[in-house]
Phi, psi and omega in degrees: 000130180248180182266130181267103178273001183261091182288147178290118184264009172273003181289154183296319182256132180282125168277154175294141180294147172244131187231158170273133174216128182048040171086006177228167174271130182225141179184183183206132178239121175254129187257337173087213199278335176287109191283329191208124189289348182285347182304329181286346178271357180093004180204158183268122170241118183305133178081008173296163178303150173301151183303125181085004183289310187294328173303322178289321180293322181295327175289313183299322181242057184294315186292320182297319185285326177298304191235355184259183176255133189236136182242121170266099187267132187065045191293337185054232184269002180303135179234153175211132173276348189281117187294338180280358182247117186252127173265140187221117181207158179283331184270106187297337176303328183269001171054061172289167173296326178227127169269130180181169182272131183298327178304332193246017186301338178294336180282347186265341187218158178286152174302143177080014188285320203246143177270333186214135169236131176250135185221126183231068183300160169292139174248166189051232185254025184289344176292343175291324178298328173274352179074031183237169177289160173292141184264138166284091186296326179297320184291315177302313180298323179293332177285322188291329177307315181291330182279350184263149177285162171300134183092350179285168183236150163255122172252111188256098180271117187197167173283346186237148170278124189288157176280138186203154180230141175299328181296340176278351182105003179278151168229129172298128177255339179150174180213140172233126178283138183235125172225128178284312181183190178294151182058028171237146178297144166279138184234176173215152175259114178262132177246125182239140181243140179277124184263325184215000000 
């Protein structure tokens, strides 16, 4: 399964192009005025994906969403009726499919279960807003490689590039800059592919 860089240009709003460059995906996404995707649920949840983010991710990973197994790690308020799409969060109030600690995500699934893992961990001191402990992102990334099938992808949305090693089986697959609007932190989606 590969990354689909051919966005549908018939959309009312034109998305920034995503390209392959030197063997990896490169791009930039500007989201504009809608600050939080949880607004559709009737309440505000701090740190939810930008409005429209999942629409773009589903096009970028079209094959994985069509036929694969997808894990939303740190899922927050994200919902899915599709049984192949699993939500995982430490906060039971947001009603994920699985309530658990992301540092121990490997205890919840068999190795090689997923084609795609989407992760949006708390950045800076945002874990305090959720009333949880600070997450060891390095530990979570090391657990994710085992949960992916060979050829599967980890998309890590954060203000920092996560620590990863080729020796663990990872290969850098690309990066997309993400900006919601003015007075918001710039983030990036770091894409890693499990090679072995």
